[in-house]
C-alpha positions as CSV (number, residue, x, y, z in Angstrom):
1,M,0.0,-0.1,0.0
2,K,2.9,2.6,1.0
3,N,4.7,1.6,-2.4
4,G,1.3,2.3,-4.0
5,V,0.6,5.8,-2.9
6,K,4.6,6.5,-3.2
7,A,4.4,5.7,-6.8
8,L,1.2,7.7,-7.1
9,I,3.1,10.5,-5.5
10,L,5.5,9.9,-8.1
11,F,3.6,10.5,-10.5
12,V,1.3,13.7,-9.5
13,I,4.9,15.3,-9.2
14,L,5.8,14.2,-12.9
15,I,2.6,15.6,-14.2
16,I,2.8,19.0,-12.4
17,S,6.6,18.8,-13.9
18,C,5.3,18.4,-17.2
19,K,2.8,21.1,-17.3
20,K,5.3,23.7,-15.7
21,K,7.6,22.4,-18.8
22,E,4.6,23.5,-21.0
23,V,4.4,27.9,-19.9
24,T,7.4,29.9,-20.0
25,I,7.3,33.1,-18.2
26,P,8.4,35.7,-20.6
27,A,10.6,39.3,-20.2
28,G,7.2,40.5,-21.1
29,G,5.3,39.8,-17.7
30,G,2.8,37.4,-19.2
31,S,3.2,33.6,-19.6
32,G,2.6,31.9,-23.3
33,S,2.7,28.1,-24.5
34,S,6.2,26.8,-25.1
35,V,4.3,24.6,-27.9
36,P,5.2,25.2,-31.5
37,N,3.0,27.2,-33.5
38,W,2.3,25.1,-36.4
39,Q,1.1,29.2,-38.6
40,H,3.8,31.1,-39.6
41,V,2.1,34.0,-41.4
42,S,4.1,37.0,-41.5
43,V,2.4,40.6,-41.3
44,L,5.7,42.8,-42.5
45,T,3.5,46.4,-42.9
46,Q,0.4,48.2,-41.4
47,H,-2.9,46.7,-42.5
48,N,-1.1,43.3,-44.0
49,D,-0.1,44.1,-47.0
50,N,0.1,47.0,-49.6
51,T,-3.3,47.5,-50.3
52,R,-4.0,48.6,-46.7
53,A,-7.1,46.9,-46.5
54,G,-6.7,45.0,-43.5
55,L,-7.8,41.5,-43.8
56,N,-5.3,38.5,-43.6
57,S,-6.8,35.4,-45.4
58,H,-4.6,32.8,-43.6
59,E,-5.4,32.6,-40.4
60,A,-6.8,29.0,-39.1
61,A,-7.1,29.1,-35.8
62,L,-9.4,32.1,-35.0
63,N,-13.1,31.2,-36.3
64,T,-16.3,32.3,-35.0
65,S,-16.7,29.3,-32.7
66,N,-14.1,29.6,-30.8
67,V,-13.4,33.4,-30.0
68,N,-15.9,33.4,-27.3
69,G,-15.9,34.8,-23.3
70,I,-14.8,31.3,-22.6
71,Q,-12.3,29.9,-25.2
72,F,-10.5,33.6,-26.3
73,G,-8.9,35.7,-24.4
74,R,-6.1,37.9,-23.1
75,L,-2.9,36.1,-22.9
76,F,0.1,37.8,-21.9
77,D,1.7,41.4,-21.9
78,L,4.7,42.0,-23.7
79,L,6.1,45.2,-21.8
80,V,8.3,48.2,-22.9
81,D,9.9,51.3,-22.5
82,D,6.7,53.6,-23.4
83,D,4.0,54.5,-25.6
84,V,3.0,51.9,-28.8
85,F,1.3,54.2,-31.6
86,T,2.6,51.3,-34.1
87,Q,1.3,48.1,-35.4
88,P,3.2,45.0,-34.3
89,L,5.0,43.4,-36.9
90,I,5.2,39.8,-37.5
91,Y,7.9,37.7,-39.0
92,G,6.6,34.4,-39.0
93,N,9.3,30.9,-38.6
94,L,12.6,33.5,-38.7
95,N,15.8,31.6,-37.2
96,I,16.4,33.5,-33.9
97,G,17.6,31.9,-30.8
98,G,18.7,29.4,-31.9
99,G,15.7,27.8,-33.7
100,T,12.9,29.2,-35.8
101,H,9.9,31.4,-34.0
102,N,7.5,33.4,-34.7
103,V,8.6,36.8,-34.1
104,V,6.5,40.0,-33.1
105,F,8.9,43.5,-33.5
106,I,7.7,46.0,-31.4
107,S,8.4,50.0,-31.9
108,T,8.2,52.9,-29.2
109,T,7.7,56.7,-29.0
110,N,11.2,56.1,-27.0
111,N,12.8,55.4,-30.6
112,T,12.7,51.5,-29.1
113,I,12.2,48.6,-30.9
114,Y,11.6,45.1,-28.6
115,A,11.7,41.6,-30.6
116,Y,9.9,38.7,-28.6
117,D,8.9,35.6,-29.6
118,A,5.2,36.0,-31.0
119,D,3.7,32.5,-29.2
120,N,5.1,33.0,-25.7
121,G,6.6,36.1,-25.1
122,S,10.2,35.2,-24.7
123,F,12.6,38.2,-24.8
124,Y,15.3,38.3,-28.1
125,W,16.7,41.9,-28.1
126,K,16.0,45.5,-28.0
127,V,17.7,48.4,-29.4
128,N,17.4,52.3,-28.7
129,Y,18.0,54.1,-32.1
130,T,18.0,57.8,-30.2
131,Q,21.6,59.6,-31.8
132,P,24.0,59.5,-29.4
133,G,24.8,61.9,-27.3
134,M,20.6,63.0,-27.9
135,N,17.8,62.6,-26.0
136,P,14.0,61.7,-27.8
137,P,11.8,64.7,-28.4
138,N,9.0,65.3,-26.4
139,T,5.4,67.1,-26.3
140,S,7.3,70.2,-25.1
141,Q,9.4,70.3,-28.1
142,M,5.9,70.5,-30.5
143,T,4.4,73.3,-28.1
144,S,3.8,76.2,-29.8
145,S,1.0,79.6,-29.7
146,W,-0.4,77.7,-32.6
147,C,-1.0,74.8,-30.3
148,N,-0.6,75.0,-26.5
149,P,-0.9,72.7,-24.8
150,Y,0.1,70.1,-27.5
151,W,-2.0,66.9,-27.1
152,G,-0.9,64.5,-29.9
153,F,1.4,62.5,-28.1
154,N,1.9,62.0,-24.0
155,N,5.5,62.6,-23.7
156,H,8.0,61.3,-26.0
157,V,7.7,61.8,-29.7
158,G,10.6,59.2,-31.1
159,I,9.1,55.9,-34.1
160,T,5.7,57.1,-34.3
161,G,4.6,55.3,-38.2
162,T,4.3,51.9,-38.1
163,P,7.9,50.4,-40.0
164,V,8.3,48.2,-42.5
165,I,9.9,44.7,-43.2
166,D,11.6,43.5,-45.9
167,S,11.1,39.5,-46.0
168,A,14.0,38.9,-48.4
169,T,16.6,41.0,-46.5
170,K,15.6,40.1,-43.1
171,T,15.5,44.1,-42.6
172,I,13.1,46.3,-40.6
173,Y,12.8,50.2,-41.5
174,F,11.7,52.9,-39.8
175,V,12.2,56.4,-38.8
176,A,13.8,57.6,-34.9
177,K,13.5,61.3,-34.1
178,S,15.8,62.7,-32.0
179,Y,16.3,65.8,-30.2
180,Q,19.2,68.4,-29.0
181,G,19.6,71.6,-27.7
182,N,17.2,73.3,-30.0
183,K,17.8,71.1,-32.8
184,F,15.4,68.4,-34.3
185,Y,16.5,65.3,-36.6
186,Q,14.7,62.5,-37.9
187,Y,16.2,59.5,-39.2
188,L,15.7,56.3,-41.4
189,H,17.2,53.5,-40.0
190,A,17.6,50.0,-41.9
191,V,18.3,47.3,-38.8
192,D,18.7,43.6,-39.3
193,I,15.6,42.1,-37.5
194,T,18.0,38.9,-36.5
195,S,20.0,41.6,-33.8
196,G,18.8,44.8,-33.9
197,N,22.2,46.2,-35.6
198,E,22.0,48.8,-38.4
199,K,22.2,47.4,-41.7
200,S,25.7,49.0,-44.0
201,G,24.7,53.2,-44.5
202,S,22.0,53.3,-41.7
203,P,21.1,55.4,-40.5
204,V,20.3,58.5,-42.9
205,L,19.4,61.7,-41.8
206,I,16.0,63.0,-43.7
207,A,16.3,66.0,-45.9
208,G,15.4,67.5,-48.7
209,S,13.6,70.8,-50.7
210,V,12.4,71.7,-53.4
211,P,11.6,74.7,-55.8
212,G,8.8,76.8,-54.7
213,N,7.1,79.7,-53.3
214,G,4.7,78.2,-50.6
215,D,4.7,78.9,-47.0
216,G,8.0,79.1,-45.0
217,S,9.7,78.8,-48.2
218,V,13.7,80.7,-48.4
219,N,14.4,82.3,-51.7
220,N,11.7,80.2,-53.5
221,V,12.6,77.1,-52.1
222,V,10.6,74.8,-49.8
223,S,12.2,72.4,-47.3
224,F,11.2,69.6,-45.5
225,D,10.9,70.7,-41.4
226,P,12.1,68.0,-38.6
227,L,10.1,69.7,-36.0
228,R,7.4,70.3,-37.4
229,G,6.5,66.7,-39.5
230,N,5.0,64.8,-38.1
231,Q,5.7,61.1,-39.2
232,R,2.3,59.3,-38.2
233,Q,1.7,57.5,-41.7
234,A,3.0,53.5,-41.6
235,L,6.1,53.3,-44.0
236,T,5.3,51.8,-47.3
237,L,8.3,49.4,-49.2
238,T,7.3,49.1,-53.0
239,N,9.6,47.6,-55.7
240,G,13.0,48.0,-53.6
241,T,12.2,52.1,-52.6
242,V,11.3,52.9,-48.4
243,Y,8.6,55.7,-49.3
244,I,8.2,58.2,-46.0
245,T,5.3,60.7,-45.5
246,Y,4.1,63.5,-43.6
247,A,2.0,65.5,-42.3
248,S,2.3,68.3,-39.2
249,H,2.2,68.5,-35.6
250,C,-1.2,70.3,-34.8
251,D,-1.4,72.2,-37.7
252,W,1.4,73.9,-36.9
253,N,2.5,76.3,-39.8
254,P,4.8,76.1,-41.6
255,Y,4.3,72.9,-43.1
256,H,3.4,70.6,-46.1
257,G,2.6,66.7,-47.2
258,W,6.0,65.2,-48.2
259,V,6.7,62.0,-49.7
260,F,10.4,60.6,-49.3
261,G,11.5,57.5,-51.6
262,Y,14.8,55.7,-50.3
263,D,16.3,53.1,-52.0
264,A,16.1,50.0,-50.0
265,H,19.8,48.8,-50.5
266,S,22.0,52.3,-51.1
267,L,19.9,54.1,-48.1
268,Q,20.5,57.3,-50.8
269,L,17.6,59.1,-51.8
270,Q,15.7,58.0,-55.1
271,Y,12.6,60.2,-55.0
272,L,11.2,63.3,-53.1
273,Y,7.4,64.9,-53.5
274,N,5.9,68.0,-51.9
275,D,2.0,68.2,-52.4
276,T,1.8,72.0,-51.8
277,P,4.9,73.5,-53.1
278,A,3.4,77.0,-54.1
279,G,0.8,77.1,-51.3
280,E,0.2,75.8,-47.4
281,A,-0.5,72.4,-45.7
282,G,-1.7,69.1,-47.4
283,G,-0.6,66.9,-44.7
284,I,-0.6,63.1,-45.5
285,W,-2.2,61.8,-42.3
286,E,-4.8,59.0,-43.0
287,S,-5.5,58.0,-39.8
288,G,-1.9,56.6,-39.1
289,Q,-2.6,53.9,-42.3
290,G,0.1,53.8,-44.5
291,P,0.0,55.0,-48.0
292,A,-1.2,51.6,-51.1
293,A,0.7,50.6,-53.7
294,D,0.8,48.3,-56.1
295,A,2.4,46.0,-57.8
296,Q,4.1,48.9,-60.7
297,G,5.0,50.8,-57.6
298,N,2.4,53.4,-58.3
299,L,2.0,55.0,-54.9
300,Y,-2.0,55.7,-53.9
301,L,-2.7,58.6,-51.0
302,V,-5.0,61.2,-49.8
303,S,-3.5,64.6,-48.9
304,G,-5.5,66.9,-46.2
305,N,-6.8,70.5,-46.4
306,G,-4.2,72.4,-48.2
307,T,-3.6,74.2,-51.3
308,V,-5.3,73.5,-54.8
309,G,-4.3,74.2,-57.7
310,N,-2.5,77.2,-59.2
311,D,-5.0,79.2,-56.0
312,P,-2.8,81.9,-53.6
313,F,-1.4,79.5,-50.3
314,S,-3.4,82.7,-48.5
315,A,-6.8,82.0,-50.2
316,S,-8.2,80.7,-46.7
317,I,-6.1,83.0,-44.9
318,N,-7.7,86.4,-46.2
319,G,-11.2,85.0,-47.2
320,T,-11.1,85.3,-50.5
321,V,-12.6,82.7,-52.8
322,P,-9.6,80.8,-55.0
323,G,-11.8,80.7,-58.3
324,T,-12.3,84.3,-58.4
325,M,-8.7,85.1,-58.8
326,N,-8.3,83.2,-62.6
327,S,-6.9,80.6,-60.8
328,D,-7.1,76.3,-62.2
329,P,-7.8,74.0,-59.2
330,A,-7.2,71.2,-61.9
331,N,-3.3,72.8,-62.0
332,L,-1.2,70.1,-61.0
333,L,0.8,72.2,-59.0
334,N,-0.7,72.1,-55.7
335,R,-2.6,69.2,-54.3
336,G,-4.1,69.7,-50.8
337,E,-7.2,68.3,-50.4
338,S,-6.7,65.6,-53.4
339,A,-6.4,61.9,-53.9
340,I,-3.5,61.2,-55.8
341,K,-2.0,58.1,-58.0
342,L,2.1,59.3,-58.2
343,S,4.1,57.2,-60.3
344,P,8.2,56.9,-60.5
345,A,9.5,58.9,-62.8
346,G,13.1,59.5,-63.8
347,S,14.5,60.6,-60.5
348,G,10.8,62.6,-59.2
349,L,7.3,61.2,-58.3
350,Q,4.7,62.4,-61.1
351,V,1.2,63.4,-60.2
352,S,0.1,60.5,-63.1
353,S,-4.0,60.7,-61.6
354,F,-5.7,63.2,-59.0
355,F,-9.3,63.6,-57.6
356,T,-10.2,67.3,-55.6
357,P,-14.0,67.5,-54.5
358,Y,-15.4,70.3,-56.4
359,D,-16.4,71.5,-53.0
360,Y,-13.2,71.7,-51.7
361,Y,-12.4,75.3,-50.6
362,N,-15.5,74.9,-48.0
363,M,-14.2,71.2,-47.1
364,D,-10.7,73.3,-46.5
365,L,-12.5,76.7,-44.4
366,N,-14.9,74.3,-42.4
367,D,-11.9,71.6,-41.8
368,L,-13.6,68.9,-43.2
369,D,-10.6,67.9,-44.7
370,Y,-10.2,64.5,-47.4
371,G,-7.6,63.2,-46.2
372,V,-8.6,62.1,-42.5
373,M,-9.6,58.2,-43.2
374,G,-7.6,55.4,-43.7
375,A,-7.3,54.7,-47.8
376,F,-7.0,51.4,-49.7
377,L,-6.6,49.5,-52.8
378,I,-9.6,47.1,-53.2
379,P,-7.6,43.8,-53.4
380,N,-7.5,42.5,-56.9
381,S,-9.3,45.3,-58.5
382,N,-8.8,48.8,-60.3
383,Y,-10.6,50.7,-57.2
384,F,-9.2,53.3,-54.5
385,L,-11.8,54.0,-51.5
386,T,-11.4,56.9,-49.4
387,G,-13.1,59.1,-47.2
388,A,-13.3,62.7,-45.6
389,K,-14.6,64.3,-43.2
390,N,-17.8,65.8,-44.9
391,G,-18.9,62.5,-44.0
392,N,-18.8,61.2,-47.8
393,L,-17.4,57.5,-49.1
394,Y,-15.5,58.4,-52.4
395,L,-15.1,55.0,-54.6
396,L,-12.2,56.2,-57.3
397,N,-10.7,54.6,-60.5
398,K,-7.6,54.4,-59.1
399,D,-5.8,54.5,-63.1
400,N,-8.7,57.5,-63.7
401,M,-9.9,59.2,-60.9
402,G,-11.6,61.8,-62.1
403,G,-9.6,65.3,-61.6
404,Y,-11.2,68.7,-60.8
405,S,-14.7,69.8,-62.1
406,S,-16.6,72.8,-60.9
407,L,-19.8,70.7,-61.6
408,G,-19.9,68.5,-59.6
409,N,-17.6,65.0,-58.2
410,Q,-16.7,62.8,-61.5
411,V,-15.9,59.7,-60.1
412,L,-17.6,56.0,-59.6
413,Q,-19.3,56.6,-56.7
414,V,-19.9,59.2,-53.8
415,V,-21.5,57.4,-50.5
416,P,-22.7,59.8,-48.3
417,L,-22.3,58.7,-44.8
418,N,-23.1,61.8,-42.8
419,V,-20.3,61.5,-40.0
420,S,-16.7,62.4,-40.0
421,L,-14.5,60.0,-41.1
422,H,-11.6,59.8,-38.6
423,C,-11.2,55.6,-38.8
424,Q,-9.3,53.3,-41.1
425,P,-12.2,50.9,-42.4
426,A,-11.2,47.0,-43.3
427,Y,-12.1,45.1,-46.3
428,Y,-12.9,40.9,-46.8
429,K,-14.3,38.5,-49.2
430,S,-16.2,35.9,-48.7
431,A,-17.3,32.9,-50.4
432,T,-20.6,35.2,-51.6
433,N,-20.2,38.3,-50.8
434,E,-17.5,41.6,-50.7
435,Y,-18.0,43.7,-48.0
436,V,-16.4,47.2,-46.6
437,Y,-16.4,47.9,-42.8
438,I,-16.8,51.6,-41.5
439,W,-16.8,52.6,-37.6
440,S,-16.7,56.2,-37.5
441,E,-17.3,58.4,-34.2
442,D,-20.8,59.0,-33.0
443,D,-21.3,56.3,-35.6
444,Q,-22.1,52.9,-35.5
445,L,-20.5,49.8,-37.2
446,R,-21.2,49.5,-40.7
447,S,-21.0,46.7,-43.6
448,L,-21.6,47.9,-47.0
449,K,-21.4,45.1,-49.7
450,F,-18.9,45.8,-52.4
451,N,-19.7,44.7,-56.1
452,R,-16.9,44.7,-58.8
453,N,-18.9,44.3,-61.6
454,S,-21.2,47.6,-61.3
455,A,-18.0,49.2,-58.8
456,N,-20.7,50.1,-56.9
457,L,-21.4,50.2,-52.8
458,S,-24.8,49.4,-51.3
459,P,-25.9,49.9,-47.8
460,G,-25.3,46.2,-45.8
461,Q,-25.9,46.2,-42.3
462,V,-25.7,48.3,-38.8
463,L,-24.2,47.4,-35.6
464,P,-27.7,48.1,-33.6
465,S,-25.5,50.0,-30.3
466,T,-24.8,53.1,-29.4
467,S,-21.4,52.6,-27.3
468,G,-19.2,53.1,-30.0
469,P,-16.2,55.1,-30.7
470,L,-16.6,59.1,-29.9
471,N,-15.5,61.9,-29.3
472,D,-13.1,62.7,-32.6
473,V,-11.6,59.4,-33.1
474,G,-13.2,56.1,-34.8
475,A,-12.5,52.5,-34.9
476,F,-9.3,50.4,-36.4
477,L,-10.8,47.9,-38.1
478,S,-8.9,44.7,-40.1
479,V,-10.3,40.9,-40.5
480,S,-9.0,37.8,-40.5
481,S,-10.6,34.2,-42.2
482,N,-9.2,31.3,-43.9
483,G,-10.0,32.2,-46.9
484,T,-13.4,32.4,-47.5
485,T,-14.8,29.7,-45.9
486,A,-17.6,30.0,-43.9
487,G,-17.2,30.4,-40.0
488,T,-14.0,32.1,-40.4
489,G,-14.5,35.2,-41.7
490,I,-13.8,37.7,-38.1
491,L,-13.7,41.4,-37.7
492,W,-11.7,42.9,-35.6
493,A,-12.2,47.1,-33.8
494,Y,-10.6,48.7,-31.6
495,Y,-11.4,51.6,-30.4
496,Y,-12.1,54.2,-27.6
497,S,-15.6,54.2,-25.9
498,T,-17.0,57.0,-23.6
499,A,-20.3,55.4,-24.3
500,A,-19.1,52.7,-22.4
501,G,-17.9,54.2,-19.2
502,N,-14.4,55.4,-21.0
503,Q,-13.3,52.1,-21.8
504,T,-10.3,50.8,-24.6
505,I,-12.0,47.7,-26.7
506,L,-11.0,45.4,-28.5
507,A,-14.1,43.0,-30.5
508,A,-15.1,40.6,-32.6
509,F,-18.1,40.5,-35.0
510,D,-18.7,37.8,-37.3
511,A,-17.7,39.3,-40.5
512,S,-20.8,38.1,-42.6
513,N,-23.1,39.1,-39.6
514,I,-21.8,42.2,-38.0
515,T,-24.7,42.5,-35.8
516,K,-23.3,39.4,-34.4
517,E,-21.0,40.2,-32.0
518,L,-18.6,37.4,-30.5
519,W,-16.7,38.6,-28.0
520,N,-15.2,42.0,-26.6
521,S,-12.6,42.8,-24.0
522,A,-14.7,45.0,-21.8
523,Q,-16.7,41.4,-20.9
524,N,-14.1,40.1,-18.6
525,S,-11.6,42.9,-16.9
526,N,-8.9,40.4,-16.9
527,D,-9.1,41.0,-21.1
528,N,-8.4,44.8,-20.6
529,P,-6.1,45.8,-23.4
530,G,-4.6,49.0,-21.4
531,N,-4.8,52.6,-22.8
532,F,-6.1,53.3,-26.6
533,A,-3.6,53.8,-28.5
534,K,-5.1,56.2,-31.1
535,Y,-4.6,55.8,-35.4
536,S,-3.3,52.4,-34.3
537,T,-3.9,49.0,-35.7
538,V,-3.9,45.6,-33.8
539,T,-2.3,43.1,-35.5
540,I,-3.8,39.4,-36.1
541,A,-1.6,36.0,-37.2
542,N,-1.2,33.0,-36.0
543,G,-3.7,32.6,-33.6
544,H,-3.1,35.4,-31.8
545,V,-4.4,39.5,-31.7
546,Y,-1.6,41.9,-30.5
547,V,-3.1,45.2,-29.7
548,P,-0.8,48.6,-28.8
549,T,-1.5,50.2,-26.0
550,L,-0.1,53.7,-23.8
551,S,0.3,51.2,-20.8
552,K,4.1,50.8,-21.9
553,M,2.9,46.9,-23.5
554,V,1.3,45.2,-26.4
555,S,-1.4,43.4,-25.0
556,V,-1.9,39.6,-26.7
557,Y,-4.2,37.2,-27.0
558,G,-5.8,34.2,-28.3
559,L,-7.3,31.3,-27.4
560,K,-6.8,29.9,-23.7
């Protein structure tokens, strides 16, 4: 009998020991399974790919049956040194740490990049990329008579645009900012993702100028201002070029919308474009969403309030209507308040197509800019979906956007939603339908059906809820699915709700029926993701959801 009890005790100890080996405690402070993940999907750029449609159609673990309050929730946190405004990026099956692992890369406003195991939170490396002898800038450097206090960020203003990873060379590209004395510097970095070491020629100082007599020009030259230039959009890598775009901090004049294109190998400046060289403003915002790009290397983006055509840039200041001054809004000189297709041409970027709303002047005058909503290319089509603060969606032919006409908008379709569109939309293709999802502030979640044969968006479902995002910032949407397999499409929403008691919420909906909410983080206090990171995107990959926060961490969710 004693031998039997002894054997039983040894068996229990063995079971406990085995269970302990199944769980690792990461440096981030949480716990994840040490069992190898059988999925190895990579997410190398913001919103999954260069269409910016926000769809991961290779998610085989999460589905509408198991994402619920019992089986799904917050697993662990990845701790970092500051706020995370950027989307976490994933490299699947990377040779690192003595084996191959799924790795998540996190960047912070303190200019630090972290590499963690994406499945169990084990720590691989971290490096701070502030320039030697300098400091990461903070909001006090952004405060001005124009914007006091500065509210765009909480403290540091380091890495704020989502990086991009080149899978072939295992290089991550990002912009880090440094401050010394009264000077502000921005650098493009190219870093080895296995070690954090700088690649040859990295970093390079971001600088450039174009001819023009616009706001802030000196001797008919407009130069990039690294202090006012806000690098909030994600970086884009296409056809061997890394593109960096700029808006401003708090509409702090003088500023312009800039596009820099650097050779991904040599880091030499290849292309430079300013959308208002003879005017003002024209910031490229899109709620943090990166410019879209096609296989030919063309860029698609939208500019905000700013000078149009050859209008005098002081028109909105002195109250004179541009059309009374022999202006030509179709002139390519300035392209504020416009959707723009930029094509590489020689040593520059050429506006090969554009669309400017016929009422652009009133939009500019009343702060109804065209360019606050993330814009995306509908996959496998010629369509570019854009939106504005005036509440309109504009569906464009990406190769013939519609130009400008005083008689009306010559576009494929205008969809009036009558709400300000500060948000990132998303797209999903099921076996039977195509959907576009929008959830703006002060509105309800909407799905629109897309008919590519007729190039038409038609009203779909509306979520019957009043506890959605409020107060100037809408929801940031992404979709996961296992191809078009029924029951696998999930719409993920990340937003801040004052109506729901000032909570940050991650929510999951059936992508084919958005009135069916599968799960949300407010249902269990243990699932709270932390402080909301506005204009930021969650990542869904390999059975996990990675949520950037302003709580010095990325919260990781998955099947319990």
